[in-house]
Structures are given as structure tokens and as C-alpha cells.
C-alpha positions, 0 to 999 in steps of 0.5 A: 500499500504507497504511502500518500504524501500529499499533505505531509509538507503542510501537516508537518509544519503544523506538528513543528508549531505544536512541539518538537517531535523527536524520532529514533533511529536505530542502524548498526552497519556503516550502510544503514549510518548513511541510509538513516543521515540521508534520511533525517536530513531530508526529514529536517528539511521539511520540519526543521526542528525536528529532533532524531536521537539513536544508534548509528555512526559518523554519518548520522552524527554529522547529519545532526542525530544525537547518538544515544549508541556508536555502532562503530564495530557493531557491524558482524556478519555470521554466527561466530562474529555475533557469538563473540560481539554478543556482550556488546550487541546486548548492551546496545539493545538494552540501552536502545531499548530503556531509551525508547521507553524513557523517552518516548520518541514519536517514531522509531526508524529501524534501518536494516541490521534485521535481528537487532531491530527485530528485538528493539521494534518489538519493545518499543511497540510494546511501549507504544511506540510507532515503528517503521522499518526501512530496508526489508529483510531479504524473506525473498532470499531465505526464511520467508517465515520471518514476515509475519514475525516483522509483521507483528513487530512494526507499524509499516515496512519501508521496502526498497525494491518493487517486488517486495511489497507482494511478500507483506501484501500477502499477509495484509502487513501494511507496507510502502515501496519507497524506491532504493536510497541508492538511486540518483545518488551514486555518483563520482564528484569530479570527472574521471581525470582530475580525480585520477591525478588527484589520487596519483594515478597513471591515466595510460594505465588500468586501475583495479579497486579492492572493496573488502567491505564496512565491516571489520570480519569482512575485511579480515576474510576477503581482503587477503584473498584480494591482494592476492588476487592482486599480486598475481594479477600484477606479476603478469601485468606490471602496469595495472594500478590497485586502490581500495577506498577505505569504509569510515568504520574500517579504522586504517590499523585494520587494513595496515598489518594486510597491505604491510605484507601484502606483494602488491602497492595498493593505494588507500583512499579515506572513504569516497569510494564513488570516486575511487569507482570513477577511475576503476576498470574493474573492482573485488567488491564484497558481496553487499551493499557495495555491490549495487553502488559498483553497478550504479557507476557500471564498473565491471566487477568480481562479488566475493563472499566468505563467513566462518565454514560453520555460518555458511553450513547453517545459512546455505540450506536456508537460501532459496535464491541462486545468487547472493550479489544484489547486483545480479538477483536485482538483474534477475540472472547473473551477470556479474560473476560470484566467488562463493565460499571456497570458490573466492580463490585469488587465482580464479579472481585474478583470472576473471579480473584479467578477463574484464581488463583484456577482452574489452567486448566481454567488459563492455557488456557487463557494462551494458547489464549494469546499466540494466541494473541502474535502470531497474532500481528507477531515477531516484527520490526514495530517501525523499519518498522515505522521508515524507513516509516517516513525516507521516507517520509523526503527523498521524497520532 
């Protein structure tokens, strides 16, 4: 059920006159932190005295959200990571639950971070707080029975892919398709030639990007594979340049031991992933939101995914779709290669990247396929639609 937003600005102004409303955000990972920050900025453009509290990282803090919990270091992947960080996760959840019921925000917006936010949503709803969930759990990919659990804990599910609405409508759960937050927002800050000069890259030589993820566990598992792949490429082609956009959630000291022991030189650029991608002819990318960012920049890529053997053994039987990369899922077919678990071998990844660099027709076809993904995600406006939906829920008391 799409949300009507025509009256949001005027009604929002009326609410703002009555008192300063408060919205609570909960985002536990780097991508969610960015999405929440963008939504809050869009909301405050329409309601200038809106106040926000919650859990998040640097992007939310910069946007003006008063952080109750700093989520830096809480981005975990796999059962082992969850168990190792259980104490910190439990403390963060307890803090957020207490703050929700004590501070009584007018609306709780849970951004991704599925299991944590499901528990928080249940608690907040029991306290009489309206809950808007942004970025649906991938019920179409695995564990479809979760739809009912989320439906019982929320007042509205805001989905970012159009095909997701059917899963909630089938259970009579309020759902609104707002569009993907990245659509229309992924672009470089300057022309490629300008960025190449700024980063000290030679315009006559190919550039390969390394994007090992925004969570420590991802980096620890994938960066060694990427660096060894890069070393194999460099051994055959000395002209290749390698560059890595460091995520804000990954401190330099996590990368440095891997880079210092690598047999290849990699230029590290703090954040600025879109500017880095604008320079790249190909990229090795951790599975996740980054694959859509690379797709929107139309850079040929190889997707890598590795978790602990135990986590993979538990998850594999639950997965209902053939591909795990979001670029492939949106395309509806495999348009970029995936190297999953044991298949994520440096020799195989290096061979694939070499093909992208050497075979112009192969690379061009991949760019055309990625352009289709970009078209499917739409022209943009997802953040603005999400902001309007959130304001409507604030208004409807």
C-alpha cells in the first residue's frame, strides 16, 4: 500500500508549531548509518525543528542525530562474529530499549540490521511507540517465515525493491515501496581525469579497485584474497594500479597489517568510494550494498563472499535464490561473476579480473548489463519518499 505524501509538508509544519517532535533511528552498520543520515536530513528539510536520537555512526552524527549508542564495531557477519560480540550487542540493545521507553520518541525508524532491530521494534511497540522499518529483511532470499514476525512488530515496512511488496501484502502487513536509497545518488564528485590526478594514478594504465567491505570480519576474510589476487595480476601485468576506498567504519590499523605484508602496492583512499570507482576499470567487491554501488557506477566487477565454515553450513540450506550479489538479484540473472566461500580463490578471481581488463567486448557487455540494473533501480527520490512516509507517520497520532 503506497503511502500518500501530498499533505506531509503542511501537516508537518502544523506539528512543528505544536512542539518539537522526536524520531529515534537504529542503524548498526555502515550502509544503514548512511541511509539513516540521508533520511534525517530530508526529514529536517521539511520539519526544521525535528530532533533525532538513536544508534548509528559518523554519518548520523554529522547529520545531527544525537547518538545514544555508537554503532562503530557492531557491524558483524556470521554466527561466530555474533557470538564474539554478543556482550556488546546485548548492551547496545538494552540501552536502546530503555531509551525508547524512557524518552518516548514519536517514531522509531529501524534501518536494516535485521535481528537486532526486530527485538528493538518489539520492545518499542510494546511501549506504545510507532515503528517504521526501512530496508526489508530479504525474505525473498531466505527464511520467508520471518514476514509474520516483522509484521507483528512494526506499523509499516518501507521496502526498497518493488518486488518486495508482494511478500508483505500477502500477509496483510502495511508496506510501502519507497525506492532504493542509492538510486540517483551514486556519482563521482569530479571527472575521471581530475580524480586520477588527485589520487596519483597514471591515466594510461588500468586501475583495479579493492572493496573488501565495511565490517571487520569481512575485511579479515576477503582482503587477503583480494591482495593475493592483485599480486597474481601484477606478476603478469606490471602496469596495473590498485586502489582501495577505506570505509569509515574500518580503521587504518585493521588494513595496515594486510597491506604491509602484501606483495603488491595498493593506494588507500579514506572513504570516497564513488570517486575511487570512477577511476576503476574493474573491481573486486565484497557481497552486499557495495555491489549495487559498483553497478550504479557501471564498473565491471567480481563479487566475493566468505564467512566461517559453520555459518556457511547453517545458512546454505536456507537460501532460496541462486545468486547472492544484489546486482545479480536485481538483474534477475547472473551478470557478474560470484566467488562464494571455497570458490573465492585468488587464482580464479585474478583470472576473472584479467579477462575484464583484456577482453573489451566482455567488459562492455558487463557494463551494458549493469546499466540495466541502474535502470531497474529507477531515477532516484527514494530517500525523499522515505522521509515523506516517516513524516506522515509522525503526523498520524
